[in-house]
C-alpha positions in Angstrom: 109.6 138.4 105.8 108.5 136.0 108.5 106.1 133.3 107.4 103.5 132.1 109.9 103.4 128.4 110.1 99.7 127.4 110.3 99.1 123.7 110.8 95.5 122.4 110.9 94.6 120.8 114.2 91.8 118.3 114.9 88.8 120.1 116.3 88.7 117.6 119.2 92.5 117.6 119.8 91.7 119.6 122.9 88.5 118.1 124.2 88.1 120.4 127.1 88.3 123.5 124.9 86.0 122.0 122.3 83.4 121.2 124.9 83.2 124.8 126.3 83.2 126.3 122.8 80.4 124.1 121.5 78.4 124.3 124.7 78.6 128.1 124.8 77.8 128.4 121.0 74.9 125.9 121.2 73.1 127.6 124.1 73.8 131.0 122.6 71.9 129.7 119.6 69.0 128.8 121.9 68.9 132.3 123.2 69.1 133.8 119.7 66.3 131.5 118.4 64.0 132.4 121.3 64.8 136.1 120.9 64.1 136.1 117.1 60.9 134.2 117.7 59.7 136.7 120.3 60.6 139.7 118.1 58.9 138.2 115.1 55.7 137.7 117.2 55.8 141.4 118.4 56.6 140.7 122.0 58.1 143.5 124.2 61.9 143.3 124.9 61.1 142.3 128.5 60.4 138.8 127.3 64.2 138.4 126.9 64.5 138.1 130.7 62.9 134.7 131.0 64.6 133.6 127.7 68.0 134.4 129.2 67.2 132.7 132.5 65.8 129.7 130.6 69.0 129.5 128.5 71.2 129.7 131.6 69.1 126.9 133.2 69.4 124.7 130.1 73.1 125.3 130.0 73.6 124.3 133.6 71.3 121.3 133.4 73.1 120.0 130.3 76.4 120.2 132.2 74.9 118.0 134.9 73.5 115.6 132.3 76.9 115.3 130.6 78.5 114.2 133.9 75.7 111.6 134.5 75.7 110.2 131.0 79.5 110.0 131.0 79.2 107.6 134.0 76.3 105.7 132.4 77.6 105.0 128.9 79.8 102.0 129.9 77.1 100.4 132.1 74.8 97.6 131.1 72.1 98.7 128.6 69.2 98.3 131.1 71.0 100.4 133.7 72.0 103.0 131.1 68.6 103.6 129.6 66.6 103.4 132.7 68.8 105.8 134.6 68.9 108.0 131.5 65.2 108.1 131.3 64.8 109.0 135.0 67.5 111.7 134.8 65.9 113.2 131.7 62.5 113.3 133.3 63.9 115.1 136.4 66.0 117.5 134.2 63.0 118.4 132.0 60.8 118.9 135.1 63.4 121.2 136.6 63.8 123.2 133.4 60.0 123.5 133.2 59.6 124.6 136.8 62.2 127.3 136.5 60.8 128.5 133.2 57.2 128.7 134.5 58.3 130.2 137.8 60.2 133.0 136.1 57.3 133.7 133.8 54.9 133.8 136.8 57.2 136.3 138.6 57.5 138.6 135.5 53.8 138.5 134.8 52.0 138.4 138.2 48.7 139.6 136.7 48.6 136.7 134.2 45.5 134.5 134.7 47.2 131.4 133.3 47.5 128.8 136.0 51.0 127.7 137.1 50.2 124.1 136.2 49.4 125.2 132.6 52.6 127.1 132.4 54.5 124.2 133.8 53.1 121.7 131.3 53.9 124.1 128.4 57.4 124.5 129.5 57.7 120.8 130.2 57.0 120.1 126.6 59.7 122.5 125.4 62.2 121.2 128.0 61.5 117.6 127.1 62.1 118.3 123.4 65.3 120.3 124.0 66.9 118.0 126.5 65.6 114.8 124.9 67.1 115.7 121.6 70.3 116.8 123.4 70.5 113.4 125.2 69.8 111.4 122.0 72.6 113.3 120.1 74.9 112.9 123.1 74.7 109.1 123.0 74.6 108.9 119.2 77.7 111.0 118.7 79.5 109.4 121.6 78.8 105.9 120.3 79.9 107.0 116.8 83.2 108.3 118.2 83.7 105.1 120.2 83.3 103.0 117.0 85.8 105.3 115.3 88.3 104.7 118.1 87.7 100.9 117.9 88.3 101.0 114.2 91.5 103.0 114.7 92.6 100.5 117.3 91.8 97.6 115.0 93.9 99.2 112.3 96.8 99.6 114.7 96.5 95.9 115.7 96.4 94.8 112.1 99.5 97.0 111.4 101.3 95.5 114.4 100.4 92.0 113.2 101.7 92.7 109.7 104.9 94.1 111.1 105.3 91.0 113.4 104.8 88.8 110.4 107.3 90.7 108.3 109.8 90.6 111.2 109.4 86.8 111.5 110.1 86.4 107.8 113.0 88.8 107.9 114.5 87.1 110.9 114.6 83.8 109.0 117.2 85.3 106.6 120.0 86.3 108.9 120.6 82.8 110.5 120.3 81.2 107.0 123.0 83.5 105.6 125.2 83.4 108.7 125.2 79.6 108.7 126.6 79.5 105.1 129.1 82.3 105.7 130.4 81.0 109.0 130.7 77.5 107.5 132.9 79.0 104.8 135.0 80.8 107.4 135.4 77.6 109.4 136.6 75.8 106.3 139.2 78.5 105.7 140.4 78.3 109.3 140.7 74.5 109.1 142.8 75.0 105.9 144.9 77.5 107.8 144.1 80.2 105.4 143.9 82.8 108.1 144.2 85.9 105.8 141.2 85.0 103.6 139.3 84.0 106.8 140.1 87.3 108.4 139.0 89.3 105.3 135.8 87.4 105.1 135.1 88.1 108.8 135.7 91.8 108.2 133.3 91.9 105.2 130.7 89.9 107.2 130.9 92.5 109.9 130.4 95.3 107.4 127.4 93.5 105.9 125.7 92.9 109.2 126.4 96.4 110.4 124.8 97.7 107.2 121.7 95.4 107.4 121.0 95.8 111.1 120.7 99.6 110.8 117.2 99.1 109.3 114.3 97.9 111.3 113.0 94.5 110.2 109.7 95.8 108.9 111.2 98.9 107.3 111.6 99.7 103.6 114.8 100.9 102.0 115.6 102.5 98.7 116.7 100.4 95.8 120.1 102.1 95.9 120.5 100.9 99.5 119.4 97.4 98.6 122.0 97.3 95.8 124.7 98.5 98.2 123.7 95.6 100.5 124.0 93.2 97.6 127.5 94.5 96.8 128.6 93.8 100.4 127.1 90.4 100.3 128.8 89.5 97.0 132.1 90.8 98.3 131.9 88.0 100.8 130.8 85.4 98.3 133.6 86.4 95.9 136.0 85.2 98.6 134.6 81.8 98.1 134.0 81.5 94.4 136.5 84.0 93.0 136.1 84.2 89.1 133.3 81.6 89.1 131.0 84.2 90.4 130.4 87.0 87.9 127.8 89.5 89.1 126.5 92.5 87.1 124.0 95.3 87.8 121.9 97.4 85.5 119.9 99.8 87.6 117.9 102.6 85.9 118.7 105.9 87.8 115.0 106.7 87.7 114.2 103.9 90.2 117.2 104.3 92.6 115.0 106.1 95.1 112.1 103.5 94.8 111.3 101.8 98.1 111.1 98.1 98.7 111.3 95.7 101.8 114.9 95.5 103.1 116.9 92.4 102.3 114.4 91.4 99.6 116.9 90.7 96.8 119.6 89.1 98.9 117.9 85.6 99.1 117.4 85.7 95.3 121.1 86.2 94.7 121.9 83.6 97.3 119.7 81.1 95.6 121.4 81.9 92.3 124.8 81.3 93.8 123.6 78.0 95.3 121.9 76.6 92.2 123.8 78.2 89.4 127.4 79.0 90.5 128.0 76.1 93.0 127.1 73.1 90.8 128.9 74.4 87.6 132.7 74.2 87.3 132.8 77.3 85.2 130.5 79.2 87.5 127.8 81.4 86.2 126.8 85.0 85.7 124.2 86.7 88.0 122.5 89.8 86.8 120.3 92.3 88.7 118.3 94.8 86.7 115.7 97.3 87.6 113.5 99.5 85.3 110.5 101.8 85.6 107.5 100.2 83.9 104.6 102.7 84.0 103.9 103.1 87.7 105.8 100.0 88.8 109.4 99.1 89.4 110.3 95.9 87.6 113.2 94.0 89.1 114.8 91.0 87.4 117.3 88.7 89.1 118.6 86.1 86.7 121.5 83.7 86.3 123.1 81.6 83.5 122.9 78.3 85.5 121.5 75.0 84.4 117.9 76.1 85.0 115.1 73.7 85.6 112.1 72.2 83.8 108.7 71.5 85.4 107.1 73.1 88.4 109.4 75.1 90.6 109.1 74.8 94.4 108.6 78.0 96.3 110.9 76.9 99.2 114.3 75.3 99.2 114.2 71.9 100.9 117.5 72.5 102.8 116.5 75.4 105.0 112.9 76.3 104.2 114.0 79.9 103.3 113.8 81.0 99.7 111.3 82.0 97.1 108.3 81.3 99.4 109.7 83.6 102.0 110.1 86.4 99.5 106.6 86.0 98.1 105.1 86.0 101.6 106.9 89.2 102.4 105.6 90.8 99.3 102.0 89.6 100.1 102.3 91.1 103.6 103.7 94.4 102.3 101.7 95.0 99.0 98.8 92.5 98.9 97.7 92.2 95.3 99.5 95.3 94.2 102.7 93.3 93.3 103.7 90.8 90.7 106.0 87.8 91.3 107.0 85.6 88.4 109.5 82.8 87.9 111.0 81.7 84.6 113.3 78.7 84.0 114.1 76.1 81.4 116.8 73.4 81.1 120.1 75.1 80.1 118.3 78.4 79.9 119.1 79.8 83.3 116.7 80.9 86.0 114.9 84.3 86.4 112.8 85.8 89.1 110.7 88.9 88.1 109.2 91.2 90.7 107.1 94.2 90.0 106.3 96.6 92.8 104.4 99.9 93.0 106.8 102.8 92.5 106.9 104.7 95.7 109.5 107.1 97.1 109.9 108.3 100.7 108.8 111.8 99.7 105.6 110.5 98.1 104.7 108.5 101.1 105.3 111.4 103.5 103.2 113.7 101.4 100.4 111.1 101.1 100.5 110.5 104.8 100.2 114.2 105.6 97.3 114.6 103.0 95.5 111.5 104.4 95.7 112.8 108.0 94.3 116.2 107.0 91.6 114.5 104.9 90.6 112.1 107.6 90.3 115.0 110.1 88.2 117.0 107.7 85.9 114.0 106.9 85.4 113.2 110.6 84.5 116.8 111.4 82.2 117.0 108.5 80.6 113.7 109.5 79.9 115.1 112.9 78.9 118.7 112.0 77.8 118.6 108.4 74.7 116.6 109.1 73.4 119.1 111.6 74.5 122.3 109.8 70.9 123.3 108.8 69.7 122.5 112.3 72.2 124.9 113.8 71.0 127.7 111.5 67.4 127.3 112.8 68.1 126.1 116.3 71.7 125.0 117.2 70.5 124.9 120.8 70.2 121.2 120.6 73.0 120.1 118.2 76.1 121.9 119.4 75.8 121.3 123.1 75.0 117.6 122.5 78.0 117.2 120.3 80.2 118.9 122.8 79.1 116.8 125.7 79.6 113.6 123.7 83.4 114.2 124.1 83.4 114.6 127.8 84.2 111.0 128.8 87.5 112.1 130.1 86.5 115.7 131.0 84.7 116.8 134.1 83.3 120.2 133.2 
């Protein structure tokens, strides 16, 4: 059995269609309101003729006003409001003239003067078109603010990605410098076979890391795979002095984290634990699920350190400070970053991140998009729902026209 895929679309996704739907519905409500008022007052059905003509007149005038207002909204305030006032006065007078003229033709024996009919219709036209114009500008300005907020969010996201990219780009030159220096040493010692093997593993490592964008997040399993590639290179240098181990809980293998987040921690452990000790050191990487967070610990059995621990290595400026800045950019205050060390007791870095998987993020993104569309539509329509039930003649056309800045009805 075929399943119909129904996907909710934003009401104003097609602005042209939304305009005509709302415009027609709004002025149909005007006609319905006037019709019900006449019937309740015991008027003959012939009164519907001027009501229909008046509705058509208001419908047409509102289209002209939408074009005028669309060209005025980006002008200086003095120009916008002065021309709007003049246009509204002309539009209300035209509406009143047509309404009074039609009534006069339908009721030639009426003793009511044309001027009196005109003034009565002018009051109605001014109220209708004045409220229509006010709602047009109010809703239009509201939507413009929403667009500016969306643009601001996009700019903030771009700035955050640029910052993450800058921090990530610091890592590759730092790592390449050390690796190429080791390869150069092997070449000078005429150890071509180890040098060739290290170049091959370096190529595999770079190919693996460059697949991901600099601001992307990868699963913990992918990050561990990257660490294995990196340690394969370092094992060429330190052999049995480097003793890595991994203890990764299967429950967190799909957890997301910034790419190449753990590699600098392992590199620091090699530099400060394995390199200065003749017997080398053990480096362990563990990850566990702690409530709704992933707790990752990178530790070594090196000499450790007493006293305050600098956040950056003095040799290259890339180290713990880089990692903490990336975490701040990616998670804000939703993460934990802790360092433990003591003389002879090794060195540990503990990171706690929100537990997120790619499936969860995709579902939340889809839900947020649907919710934001619903809230925006409710913010626009919900406030005027009761008005539409008693006289949607003002609300619906005004809302429709507010979206015509790129439509010429």
